[in-house]
Wavefront OBJ file of the C-alpha trace (Angstrom):
o trace
v 3.233 6.374 5.466
v 4.254 2.900 6.181
v 6.838 3.877 8.677
v 4.152 6.266 10.461
v 1.362 3.712 10.424
v 3.971 1.029 11.890
v 5.432 3.227 14.550
v 2.035 4.397 15.877
v 1.266 0.671 16.224
v 4.629 -0.040 17.842
v 4.058 2.783 20.324
v 0.551 1.474 21.259
v 1.410 -1.660 21.816
v 4.663 -0.785 23.793
v 2.152 1.199 26.115
v -0.032 -1.792 26.402
v 2.811 -4.039 26.985
v 4.359 -1.627 29.915
v 0.801 -1.510 31.114
v 0.628 -4.978 31.845
v 4.311 -5.969 32.196
v 4.131 -7.862 35.460
v 1.423 -10.330 34.299
v 2.600 -10.578 30.617
v -0.048 -13.461 29.841
v -0.947 -12.192 26.514
v 2.459 -11.851 25.088
v 2.345 -8.475 24.102
v 6.417 -8.482 24.007
v 6.094 -10.553 21.039
v 3.958 -7.893 19.130
v 5.910 -4.894 20.311
v 9.073 -6.729 18.779
v 7.308 -7.328 15.717
v 5.933 -3.750 15.401
v 9.200 -2.133 16.292
v 11.234 -4.339 13.617
v 8.960 -3.081 10.835
v 9.266 0.316 12.013
v 13.043 -0.025 11.804
v 12.710 -1.689 8.372
v 10.695 1.085 7.154
v 13.030 3.786 8.832
v 15.897 2.141 6.845
v 13.956 2.037 3.674
v 13.015 5.770 4.110
v 16.665 6.817 4.649
v 17.603 4.961 1.513
v 14.667 6.411 -0.478
v 15.792 9.865 0.802
v 19.272 9.145 -0.292
v 18.182 8.634 -3.715
v 15.198 11.121 -4.316
v 16.401 14.235 -2.031
v 13.641 16.583 -1.774
v 11.107 14.882 -4.107
v 10.882 12.431 -1.144
v 8.819 14.881 0.827
v 6.458 15.526 -1.872
v 4.864 12.353 -3.061
v 2.004 11.669 -5.250
v -1.452 10.990 -3.507
v -1.702 7.470 -5.174
v 1.515 6.671 -3.751
v 0.462 7.970 -0.362
v -2.533 5.847 -0.469
v -0.546 2.833 -1.645
v 1.866 3.258 1.464
v -1.139 3.725 3.838
v -2.560 0.246 2.545
v 0.942 -1.320 2.894
v 1.125 0.060 6.475
v -2.073 -1.243 7.462
v -1.577 -4.636 5.844
v 1.687 -4.978 7.724
v -0.214 -4.271 10.961
v -2.896 -6.499 10.375
v -0.410 -9.217 9.399
v 1.543 -8.746 12.635
v -1.527 -9.083 14.772
v -2.265 -12.411 12.921
v 1.072 -13.736 13.439
v 0.492 -12.725 16.819
v -2.654 -14.383 17.472
v -1.611 -17.457 15.997
v 1.346 -17.580 18.471
v -0.828 -16.599 21.306
v -3.284 -19.773 20.352
v -0.382 -22.140 19.941
v 1.303 -21.221 23.193
v -1.806 -20.888 25.215
v -0.771 -19.003 28.111
v -4.131 -19.071 30.003
v -4.962 -22.709 28.928
v -8.274 -21.425 27.428
v -7.738 -23.526 24.328
v -6.705 -26.553 25.719
v -9.660 -26.548 28.221
v -12.119 -26.029 25.478
v -10.618 -28.929 23.307
v -10.491 -31.094 25.980
v -13.696 -30.276 27.571
v -15.832 -33.437 28.687
v -19.270 -33.262 27.998
l 1 2 3 4 5 6 7 8 9 10 11 12 13 14 15 16 17 18 19 20 21 22 23 24 25 26 27 28 29 30 31 32 33 34 35 36 37 38 39 40 41 42 43 44 45 46 47 48 49 50 51 52 53 54 55 56 57 58 59 60 61 62 63 64 65 66 67 68 69 70 71 72 73 74 75 76 77 78 79 80 81 82 83 84 85 86 87 88 89 90 91 92 93 94 95 96 97 98 99 100 101 102 103 104
């Protein structure tokens, strides 16, 4: 379930990045790389878990699926938070700088 959630997040962020590729002012490439990295990590985890469990891998308990769903959503949320922090620090549009140094 974690692989599925992060793969969907990676695909959605990649589509958004590709749509806005020439501008790239929102740094969506960073978000794409984080989600594709997480998806790759969960894929490797799934391969090793399948090697260990064999056919039992495809019949998880509902509680395990729910835990994996929450973990996948947590990874997506953490990726968004990290991306927002990077975006606020880099400030490609200068919005934070303009707000902080606005004269009254």
